[in-house]
NUKEBA-399031 format. One record per atom (N, C-alpha, C): x, y, z. Coordinates in steps of 0.05 Angstrom, whole numbers. Layout:
N
    east   north      up
       X       Y       Z
...
***
This chain:
358
    east   north      up
    1798    2015    1944
    1774    2006    1925
    1768    1975    1938
    1742    1973    1942
    1739    1946    1950
    1736    1925    1929
    1736    1896    1933
    1742    1876    1913
    1718    1875    1896
    1721    1865    1872
    1700    1864    1856
    1681    1839    1859
    1651    1841    1857
    1636    1816    1867
    1644    1798    1845
    1645    1769    1862
    1651    1742    1856
    1676    1740    1845
    1696    1757    1858
    1727    1748    1859
    1731    1736    1888
    1756    1722    1884
    1767    1709    1909
    1763    1726    1932
    1777    1754    1930
    1775    1768    1953
    1748    1775    1962
    1727    1781    1945
    1704    1787    1952
    1686    1764    1969
    1699    1737    1968
    1689    1715    1980
    1706    1704    2004
    1727    1724    2010
    1741    1721    2033
    1772    1702    2033
    1777    1698    2006
    1806    1685    2000
    1825    1706    1999
    1849    1696    2007
    1877    1714    2004
    1896    1691    1999
    1922    1698    1991
    1945    1683    1987
    1961    1680    2009
    1965    1657    2026
    1978    1657    2048
    2013    1662    2041
    2025    1671    2061
    2054    1675    2057
    2070    1646    2054
    2094    1647    2041
    2108    1623    2033
    2114    1607    2056
    2117    1627    2083
    2129    1614    2105
    2104    1598    2117
    2083    1604    2114
    2057    1590    2126
    2063    1557    2124
    2054    1542    2139
    2052    1515    2139
    2046    1501    2111
    2065    1484    2100
    2058    1471    2075
    2042    1444    2077
    2027    1440    2062
    2021    1411    2054
    2041    1398    2035
    2052    1417    2017
    2070    1406    2000
    2084    1422    1983
    2099    1416    1966
    2110    1430    1943
    2105    1420    1914
    2099    1435    1897
    2095    1425    1867
    2120    1428    1855
    2127    1416    1835
    2151    1413    1817
    2141    1404    1787
    2153    1416    1771
    2150    1402    1745
    2176    1391    1732
    2177    1367    1726
    2205    1354    1723
    2216    1363    1700
    2243    1372    1699
    2253    1383    1673
    2260    1364    1652
    2255    1372    1626
    2258    1356    1603
    2263    1371    1579
    2262    1396    1581
    2266    1412    1554
    2295    1421    1555
    2311    1408    1539
    2340    1410    1536
    2344    1435    1528
    2329    1447    1509
    2336    1477    1499
    2332    1498    1523
    2323    1488    1543
    2326    1507    1566
    2356    1511    1577
    2368    1493    1578
    2393    1487    1587
    2417    1480    1562
    2417    1501    1542
    2430    1491    1520
    2457    1480    1523
    2462    1454    1514
    2487    1446    1519
    2494    1434    1544
    2476    1437    1566
    2484    1433    1591
    2459    1422    1607
    2441    1406    1596
    2419    1394    1607
    2427    1373    1627
    2449    1356    1621
    2452    1330    1637
    2454    1333    1665
    2466    1355    1678
    2467    1359    1707
    2440    1369    1720
    2424    1378    1702
    2399    1389    1715
    2379    1368    1729
    2372    1347    1722
    2356    1328    1732
    2366    1324    1762
    2392    1323    1764
    2408    1316    1789
    2402    1334    1811
    2400    1365    1800
    2391    1383    1818
    2367    1381    1831
    2349    1370    1810
    2319    1367    1819
    2318    1347    1842
    2336    1327    1840
    2338    1301    1860
    2340    1316    1886
    2362    1330    1887
    2368    1344    1913
    2351    1364    1926
    2330    1373    1909
    2310    1390    1917
    2287    1376    1929
    2282    1352    1917
    2267    1330    1925
    2274    1316    1953
    2300    1312    1952
    2313    1301    1979
    2309    1322    2004
    2313    1344    2000
    2308    1362    2020
    2282    1369    2025
    2265    1372    2009
    2234    1375    2015
    2220    1355    2027
    2226    1331    2018
    2209    1309    2024
    2212    1293    2051
    2239    1308    2067
    2239    1303    2094
    2218    1320    2112
    2206    1341    2098
    2191    1359    2114
    2158    1359    2106
    2157    1355    2076
    2125    1356    2066
    2123    1336    2042
    2100    1339    2034
    2093    1321    2009
    2112    1334    1983
    2114    1321    1964
    2128    1333    1938
    2108    1320    1921
    2103    1338    1904
    2084    1338    1877
    2095    1342    1855
    2099    1321    1834
    2114    1328    1812
    2099    1322    1787
    2099    1338    1770
    2086    1341    1742
    2106    1325    1724
    2094    1303    1714
    2110    1287    1692
    2090    1283    1670
    2105    1280    1643
    2091    1273    1621
    2072    1253    1622
    2084    1225    1630
    2069    1202    1628
    2078    1184    1645
    2068    1159    1642
    2080    1135    1662
    2108    1130    1656
    2116    1134    1628
    2142    1130    1621
    2161    1148    1638
    2156    1176    1637
    2169    1195    1649
    2167    1186    1676
    2146    1182    1690
    2146    1176    1718
    2164    1157    1726
    2168    1131    1709
    2184    1111    1716
    2214    1121    1715
    2221    1137    1698
    2248    1144    1697
    2254    1165    1722
    2237    1183    1728
    2242    1197    1754
    2243    1182    1775
    2225    1165    1781
    2230    1142    1801
    2255    1130    1803
    2262    1123    1781
    2292    1110    1778
    2310    1127    1789
    2309    1150    1782
    2331    1171    1792
    2331    1178    1821
    2305    1177    1830
    2303    1182    1860
    2313    1159    1878
    2303    1135    1864
    2319    1112    1881
    2345    1109    1883
    2355    1117    1859
    2385    1115    1854
    2398    1135    1874
    2387    1156    1881
    2393    1178    1895
    2385    1171    1923
    2375    1149    1931
    2375    1140    1960
    2346    1156    1972
    2328    1165    1954
    2305    1179    1962
    2281    1157    1959
    2271    1149    1989
    2247    1128    1983
    2223    1140    1976
    2206    1129    1961
    2179    1142    1956
    2154    1136    1977
    2152    1149    1998
    2129    1145    2019
    2108    1141    2009
    2087    1145    2026
    2055    1141    2019
    2043    1164    1999
    2019    1165    2005
    2008    1187    1985
    2000    1214    1997
    2010    1217    2024
    2003    1241    2037
    2026    1244    2062
    2031    1270    2073
    2046    1275    2092
    2077    1270    2085
    2092    1286    2102
    2122    1282    2094
    2131    1258    2087
    2149    1256    2065
    2160    1236    2056
    2144    1224    2031
    2119    1235    2025
    2103    1228    2002
    2115    1240    1978
    2117    1222    1958
    2128    1237    1931
    2107    1231    1912
    2087    1245    1897
    2063    1240    1889
    2066    1251    1860
    2068    1232    1838
    2071    1243    1811
    2042    1248    1800
    2041    1266    1782
    2017    1272    1767
    2024    1274    1733
    2003    1263    1721
    2013    1255    1692
    2002    1282    1678
    2013    1304    1684
    2006    1333    1675
    2027    1343    1658
    2027    1337    1627
    2048    1345    1615
    2057    1377    1610
    2080    1385    1614
    2088    1411    1611
    2108    1416    1588
    2112    1444    1586
    2129    1452    1566
    2156    1453    1577
    2157    1462    1605
    2179    1467    1613
    2181    1466    1646
    2203    1472    1658
    2204    1463    1688
    2198    1487    1708
    2189    1510    1700
    2188    1533    1718
    2161    1536    1736
    2159    1518    1751
    2128    1516    1762
    2125    1539    1776
    2140    1553    1786
    2134    1580    1803
    2113    1595    1784
    2120    1597    1756
    2107    1615    1741
    2082    1599    1730
    2082    1573    1725
    2062    1561    1711
    2045    1546    1729
    2053    1541    1756
    2040    1523    1774
    2014    1536    1788
    1998    1524    1804
    1977    1535    1816
    1986    1549    1838
    1974    1574    1839
    1973    1591    1861
    1950    1588    1878
    1953    1578    1905
    1935    1568    1921
    1926    1593    1945
    1898    1593    1947
    1886    1614    1961
    1875    1603    1984
    1864    1611    2012
    1857    1605    2031
    1833    1624    2044
    1810    1610    2055
    1794    1628    2068
    1782    1615    2093
    1778    1634    2116
    1765    1612    2142
    1734    1613    2136
    1720    1593    2141
    1693    1596    2138
    1682    1603    2165
    1653    1605    2169
    1639    1610    2191
    1646    1589    2213
    1648    1564    2205
    1648    1544    2223
    1677    1542    2231
    1693    1559    2225
    1722    1556    2232
    1741    1542    2215
    1732    1523    2197
    1745    1511    2176
    1760    1530    2158
    1781    1517    2145
    1797    1533    2124
    1784    1517    2097
    1781    1535    2076
    1783    1526    2048
    1799    1534    2035
    1803    1519    2009
    1827    1531    1992
    1812    1532    1961
    1828    1550    1947
    1817    1553    1918
    1846    1557    1907
    1843    1561    1879
    1864    1562    1862
    1860    1585    1842
    1884    1601    1840
    1883    1621    1817
    1899    1612    1789
    1882    1613    1768
    1896    1603    1741
    1900    1630    1730
    1921    1642    1736
    1929    1663    1718
    1939    1654    1686
    1939    1673    1667
    1942    1665    1642
    1975    1666    1644
    1984    1647    1623
    2015    1646    1620
    2028    1642    1594
    2042    1660    1587
    2056    1667    1559
    2091    1666    1560
    2097    1649    1577
    2128    1645    1574
    2137    1672    1577
    2134    1689    1599
    2145    1715    1600
    2145    1733    1574
    2124    1735    1563
    2117    1753    1540
    2120    1740    1515
    2116    1715    1514
    2115    1703    1487
    2146    1694    1480
    2163    1693    1494
    2198    1692    1491
    2201    1661    1486
    2185    1640    1495
    2194    1612    1493
    2170    1595    1487
    2157    1598    1460
    2132    1578    1455
    2145    1552    1446
    2130    1533    1449
    2101    1533    1458
    2099    1534    1490
    2074    1545    1500
    2071    1544    1527
    2043    1536    1534
    2029    1523    1519
    2001    1516    1520
    1996    1495    1543
    2014    1477    1546
    2016    1453    1565
    2019    1467    1592
    2037    1485    1598
    2041    1499    1624
    2019    1518    1631
    2009    1529    1609
    1988    1552    1614
    1959    1535    1626
    1956    1508    1628
    1929    1490    1640
    1937    1480    1658
    1963    1481    1673
    1970    1467    1697
    1953    1473    1722
    1943    1495    1727
    1932    1505    1752
    1904    1491    1753
    1888    1493    1724
    1866    1479    1722
    1864    1447    1725
    1881    1437    1712
    1887    1409    1715
    1887    1402    1747
    1907    1412    1761
    1911    1410    1790
    1883    1413    1802
    1869    1434    1795
    1841    1437    1810
    1820    1417    1806
    1819    1408    1780
    1807    1389    1772
    1809    1362    1785
    1830    1356    1791
    1843    1329    1801
    1834    1326    1830
    1836    1357    1842
    1833    1351    1873
    1806    1363    1883
    1792    1371    1862
    1763    1381    1864
    1766    1407    1878
    1787    1421    1874
    1792    1451    1882
    1780    1469    1864
    1761    1491    1881
    1758    1515    1859
    1774    1527    1848
    1775    1534    1818
    1793    1552    1806
    1783    1575    1794
    1795    1598    1801
    1789    1620    1795
    1803    1630    1767
    1795    1646    1749
    1810    1650    1722
    1812    1679    1722
    1827    1694    1722
    1827    1726    1723
    1827    1731    1696
    1837    1715    1676
    1837    1724    1646
    1861    1743    1637
    1881    1749    1657
    1905    1764    1649
    1932    1750    1655
    1953    1754    1645
    1978    1743    1649
    1990    1752    1673
    2000    1729    1688
    2014    1736    1715
    2028    1715    1721
    2055    1718    1729
    2071    1692    1742
    2077    1693    1768
    2077    1668    1783
    2082    1671    1811
    2110    1684    1815
    2132    1682    1800
    2159    1699    1808
    2157    1727    1809
    2131    1738    1798
    2135    1768    1795
    2119    1780    1821
    2114    1768    1839
    2103    1777    1861
    2108    1762    1890
    2107    1777    1913
    2116    1761    1936
    2092    1775    1958
    2081    1761    1971
    2062    1767    1994
    2075    1767    2022
    2064    1782    2043
    2070    1777    2069
    2048    1767    2086
    2026    1759    2070
    2002    1746    2086
    1989    1758    2102
    1990    1785    2104
    1974    1803    2117
    1963    1830    2103
    1969    1831    2077
    1954    1846    2055
    1971    1859    2038
    2002    1858    2041
    2019    1867    2030
    2028    1852    2008
    2038    1863    1985
    2049    1848    1959
    2068    1866    1949
    2091    1856    1940
    2117    1867    1927
    2118    1855    1899
    2120    1874    1880
    2125    1872    1849
    2144    1889    1838
    2145    1886    1816
    2162    1906    1799
    2147    1918    1777
    2156    1946    1772
    2145    1954    1750
    2153    1942    1719
    2175    1936    1721
    2192    1926    1696
    2176    1904    1686
    2169    1888    1703
    2157    1865    1693
    2123    1867    1688
    2106    1875    1708
    2078    1878    1710
    2067    1900    1690
    2085    1921    1685
    2077    1942    1668
    2085    1938    1640
    2102    1916    1633
    2116    1911    1609
    2090    1898    1588
    2089    1916    1567
    2069    1913    1549
    2065    1885    1533
    2090    1867    1541
    2085    1841    1530
    2070    1823    1546
    2057    1833    1572
    2043    1815    1590
    2009    1824    1582
    2005    1848    1588
    1973    1856    1587
    1973    1876    1576
    1978    1885    1552
    1980    1906    1537
    1950    1924    1539
    1950    1948    1547
    1927    1962    1554
    1918    1962    1579
    1931    1947    1596
    1918    1947    1628
    1938    1966    1637
    1927    1990    1646
    1940    2007    1669
    1948    1997    1694
    1969    2009    1705
    1979    2006    1735
    1955    2002    1751
    1939    2019    1753
    1912    2018    1770
    1897    1994    1767
    1892    1982    1739
    1875    1962    1734
    1893    1938    1743
    1916    1938    1736
    1934    1910    1747
    1934    1909    1776
    1935    1933    1790
    1931    1932    1821
    1907    1925    1828
    1886    1929    1817
    1857    1916    1822
    1855    1884    1816
    1867    1881    1796
    1871    1847    1795
    1884    1837    1818
    1905    1845    1828
    1921    1834    1847
    1904    1836    1874
    1890    1856    1880
    1870    1855    1901
    1849    1839    1901
    1836    1832    1878
    1816    1816    1868
    1820    1789    1873
    1845    1780    1860
    1850    1753    1861
    1870    1741    1881
    1883    1757    1894
    1904    1747    1912
    1895    1755    1941
    1874    1774    1946
    1868    1780    1970
    1883    1803    1985
    1896    1819    1967
    1922    1839    1983
    1903    1863    1982
    1916    1880    2002
    1902    1910    2001
    1924    1929    1997
    1949    1924    1996
    1971    1943    1996
    1995    1930    1977
    1999    1951    1957
    2018    1937    1935
    2042    1957    1937
    2065    1949    1936
    2090    1961    1934
    2105    1954    1908
    2116    1980    1894
    2126    1967    1870
    2157    1978    1872
    2173    1960    1864
    2205    1959    1857
    2202    1968    1830
    2233    1976    1821
    2233    1982    1792
    2244    1957    1772
    2270    1958    1772
    2282    1940    1751
    2296    1916    1762
    2298    1897    1748
    2310    1874    1757
    2342    1871    1751
    2351    1845    1749
    2378    1841    1746
    2386    1834    1721
    2412    1838    1712
    2420    1829    1687
    2420    1801    1683
    2410    1793    1657
    2407    1763    1652
    2382    1753    1659
    2365    1764    1673
    2338    1757    1674
    2317    1759    1653
    2310    1737    1643
    2294    1739    1617
    2264    1740    1625
    2259    1746    1651
    2228    1749    1658
    2218    1778    1661
    2242    1794    1653
    2235    1826    1653
    2233    1836    1685
    2247    1821    1701
    2245    1833    1730
    2231    1819    1746
    2230    1796    1748
    2217    1786    1771
    2227    1791    1801
    2211    1796    1818
    2215    1804    1845
    2231    1780    1861
    2228    1760    1852
    2239    1737    1870
    2269    1734    1864
    2285    1750    1842
    2308    1756    1846
    2319    1782    1856
    2306    1793    1866
    2310    1820    1880
    2306    1823    1910
    2278    1819    1914
    2268    1823    1944
    2248    1805    1954
    2250    1793    1980
    2231    1779    1988
    2224    1785    2020
    2197    1777    2026
    2188    1779    2051
    2199    1752    2065
    2212    1761    2092
    2221    1735    2110
    2199    1733    2134
    2182    1758    2139
    2165    1759    2155
    2145    1778    2152
    2123    1785    2164
    2106    1801    2158
    2114    1833    2154
    2137    1838    2168
    2147    1866    2167
    2179    1868    2163
    2186    1848    2149
    2218    1843    2145
    2220    1837    2113
    2234    1850    2100
    2248    1837    2072
    2279    1838    2077
    2287    1815    2056
    2317    1817    2048
    2318    1825    2019
    2335    1842    2011
    2338    1852    1986
    2365    1850    1973
    2374    1841    1950
    2400    1840    1943
    2414    1867    1933
    2436    1873    1941
    2452    1894    1935
    2479    1888    1924
    2482    1900    1900
    2510    1899    1889
    2532    1922    1900
    2550    1918    1905
    2570    1931    1920
    2591    1945    1901
    2590    1935    1870
    2612    1945    1856
    2598    1965    1836
    2604    1995    1839
    2592    2010    1822
    2592    2007    1792
    2612    1993    1783
    2618    1984    1758
    2600    1963    1741
    2585    1949    1763
    2566    1930    1754
    2541    1938    1743
    2529    1931    1723
    2506    1942    1712
    2482    1941    1736
    2485    1916    1754
    2467    1916    1776
    2467    1935    1797
    2486    1949    1798
    2491    1967    1820
    2468    1987    1821
    2464    2002    1801
    2439    2024    1802
    2412    2013    1808
    2403    1996    1794
    2375    1987    1797
    2376    1974    1823
    2391    1959    1836
    2388    1945    1865
    2389    1966    1881
    2407    1990    1880
    2410    2013    1905
    2382    2027    1897
    2371    2032    1872
    2346    2046    1874
    2323    2029    1884
    2322    2004    1881
    2306    1987    1896
    2308    1983    1928
    2330    1988    1939
    2334    1993    1966
    2326    2015    1975
    2333    2044    1963
    2322    2063    1971
    2289    2066    1970
    2275    2052    1953
    2252    2049    1953
    2236    2039    1978
    2250    2015    1984
    2242    1998    2006
    2248    2011    2032
    2269    2028    2035
    2269    2041    2056
    2251    2064    2060
    2236    2074    2044
    2210    2094    2046
    2184    2079    2048
    2186    2053    2043
    2161    2037    2042
    2148    2034    2066
    2124    2025    2076
    2105    2022    2092
    2089    1998    2087
    2083    1980    2110
    2070    1958    2102
    2035    1966    2107
    2018    1943    2105
    1991    1950    2102
    1980    1966    2131
    1997    1967    2151
    1990    1979    2172
    2000    2001    2179
    2017    2015    2155
    2035    2039    2157
    2056    2041    2174
    2065    2016    2176
    2094    2011    2188
    2116    2010    2177
    2137    2021    2178
    2163    2018    2160
    2169    1992    2157
    2182    1978    2136
    2198    1953    2129
    2220    1953    2142
    2222    1933    2160
    2254    1925    2164
    2268    1913    2141
    2288    1928    2133
    2303    1922    2106
    2334    1910    2112
    2334    1883    2101
    2357    1869    2111
    2374    1869    2082
    2399    1873    2076
    2409    1866    2053
    2423    1836    2052
    2422    1833    2025
    2437    1809    2020
    2459    1814    1995
    2478    1800    1996
    2502    1806    1977
    2490    1792    1953
    2507    1801    1927
    2506    1790    1905
    2528    1770    1902
    2524    1744    1885
    2548    1728    1880
    2562    1743    1863
    2588    1732    1855
    2606    1745    1833
    2593    1740    1809
    2598    1755    1788
    2590    1759    1763
    2597    1729    1750
    2577    1720    1736
    2580    1693    1729
    2568    1692    1696
    2581    1683    1674
    2572    1681    1647
    2576    1651    1638
    2558    1649    1619
    2555    1617    1608
    2552    1625    1582
    2569    1615    1558
    2570    1622    1533
    2565    1651    1524
    2579    1667    1544
    2575    1696    1538
    2550    1710    1544
    2535    1694    1562
    2516    1707    1571
    2511    1709    1600
    2508    1732    1614
    2504    1745    1637
    2487    1722    1652
    2491    1712    1674
    2471    1692    1687
    2458    1706    1710
    2429    1701    1714
    2416    1719    1733
    2419    1700    1763
    2446    1707    1772
    2451    1693    1797
    2446    1712    1821
    2426    1703    1841
    2413    1719    1861
    2413    1703    1884
    2419    1708    1911
    2409    1692    1933
    2381    1700    1942
    2366    1716    1930
    2339    1725    1932
    2319    1702    1924
    2333    1685    1910
    2314    1667    1895
    2317    1637    1914
    2309    1645    1936
    2313    1618    1959
    2281    1611    1958
    2277    1586    1972
    2253    1578    1971
    2245    1571    1997
    2226    1576    2013
    2216    1572    2043
    2201    1548    2043
    2208    1525    2058
    2188    1502    2059
    2182    1495    2089
    2174    1479    2097
    2170    1466    2126
    2199    1460    2133
    2206    1475    2152
    2231    1462    2164
    2259    1473    2151
    2260    1481    2129
    2279    1485    2112
    2278    1505    2090
    2301    1524    2089
    2303    1544    2070
    2323    1531    2047
    2315    1530    2020
    2335    1521    2001
    2346    1548    1986
    2374    1549    1994
    2385    1575    1987
    2403    1569    1962
    2402    1579    1937
    2423    1577    1916
    2451    1584    1921
    2467    1570    1916
    2492    1574    1930
    2517    1574    1898
    2536    1592    1897
    2549    1599    1874
    2582    1606    1879
    2580    1618    1903
    2612    1622    1913
    2616    1619    1942
    2630    1602    1957
    2631    1602    1979
    2630    1625    1999
    2647    1643    1998
    2651    1665    2014
    2625    1680    2013
    2611    1687    1992
    2586    1701    1992
    2563    1683    1996
    2565    1658    1995
    2542    1637    2000
    2543    1638    2031
    2565    1641    2045
    2560    1638    2074
    2550    1661    2085
    2558    1685    2077
    2543    1711    2086
    2513    1705    2080
    2503    1700    2056
    2475    1696    2051
    2461    1677    2068
    2476    1654    2073
    2468    1632    2091
    2464    1643    2120
    2479    1658    2130
    2479    1670    2157
    2452    1688    2157
    2453    1707    2140
    2431    1728    2142
    2406    1715    2143
    2404    1693    2123
    2376    1681    2121
    2369    1665    2147
    2394    1651    2159
    2389    1636    2183
    2378    1652    2200
    2388    1678    2206
    2376    1697    2228
    2347    1701    2223
    2336    1704    2197
    2310    1710    2189
    2295    1684    2189
    2307    1661    2191
    2289    1639    2196
    2300    1620    2219
    2301    1627    2243
    2313    1612    2264
    2300    1589    2267
    2272    1582    2256
    2265    1553    2266
    2265    1534    2239
    2281    1547    2218
    2288    1527    2196
    2316    1525    2191
    2325    1505    2176
    2351    1503    2171
    2352    1514    2139
    2372    1534    2142
    2379    1545    2115
    2404    1531    2100
    2396    1514    2077
    2411    1494    2064
    2420    1506    2040
    2449    1514    2035
    2456    1518    2008
    2462    1497    1989
    2452    1496    1970
    2451    1477    1945
    2464    1488    1923
    2485    1479    1908
    2496    1487    1882
    2475    1489    1862
    2475    1516    1853
    2458    1523    1827
    2468    1535    1804
    2494    1534    1804
    2509    1541    1777
    2497    1525    1755
    2489    1501    1761
    2473    1485    1731
    2449    1495    1725
    2436    1497    1748
    2407    1502    1744
    2402    1529    1731
    2417    1549    1745
    2415    1573    1731
    2422    1582    1706
    2436    1564    1691
    2441    1566    1662
    2410    1567    1648
    2391    1557    1666
    2363    1555    1652
    2355    1583    1655
    2366    1604    1673
    2361    1629    1677
    2341    1633    1699
    2338    1610    1721
    2322    1609    1741
    2334    1591    1763
    2326    1592    1788
    2337    1576    1810
    2317    1567    1827
    2320    1562    1853
    2304    1540    1867
    2276    1553    1871
    2273    1581    1876
    2243    1591    1880
    2231    1585    1848
    2242    1593    1830
    2235    1591    1803
    2219    1563    1795
    2234    1541    1808
    2220    1515    1798
    2203    1500    1823
    2195    1518    1839
    2181    1504    1862
    2153    1524    1868
    2130    1510    1873
    2105    1521    1881
    2094    1514    1906
    2088    1532    1927
    2076    1518    1954
    2049    1512    1952
    2041    1492    1967
    2013    1483    1972
    2010    1488    1999
    1995    1512    2010
    1994    1512    2041
    1978    1495    2049
    1978    1488    2075
    1966    1467    2090
    1939    1477    2101
    1919    1464    2102
    1895    1469    2112
    1891    1471    2143
***
């Protein structure tokens, strides 16, 4: 079905793959202690390490509440030995006074689109999906919901408003027309009740410029997003995916991850070619306060020159690192401890949002 008139796709826009060159990465600095109950104190230090590794390769844009919060974050970065560079280019750390409810920028941040003009220049736009904190689970979320439009206004970037709920962590694209997502999340009535699968697919085509949509099933235990794909399966190049697999048949993740693996092995890309499917191990089961944590190596983030890999358990960390290093030979895969961060039920991909370079 062709894109609807006046939508981004009809005007030539599409969402680039995450490995496309970045201008920078967006973060929303953590401040909501209830997201890490009883264990918030270590979380800002995790963000300092994220900034350290990203700033060496691209701009880092950080949403903070106000000047006071900015000053506190700057002090943390300075104490961590991270200099704040200029206003653009690698090393630049740019603060934006955009109040947020929480730190999960993958889901509330701007999703950037690009198109080629007749003159050969690239133009960018932003999609501002509706955001309701994963089906209304964690109100309030009004400040998070307006972040993409605030960013667009600041930079004079055109903003498209689809009028439906969608989170960045629920989808992954290969930059050539194919999108991966899950039935458990996008078809959940707590997002867009009344929208059929076909209608949701049309929104994805219209607003992300994709042409081919692949559906996985269920997510992993402990994931409060109802099954975001960024804990399951990720593109590493236009024809390759890595997917998490649990080897213990007694683990609740065993069956859904095997089902997703079998689906992937039968899938084709936008050109009808089979996907190359590479498996990632799952970390050992982890609990905090009797709650299963959604630990997954699939929640890595691809930046210029580096891939940030959540680390939980040295033996399986190393298998995941080597696997991803083969997938990204021109980038360094860096394992960073994520046990403290994942108590908030997300990891590095969940707190980052790429800004593709023009």
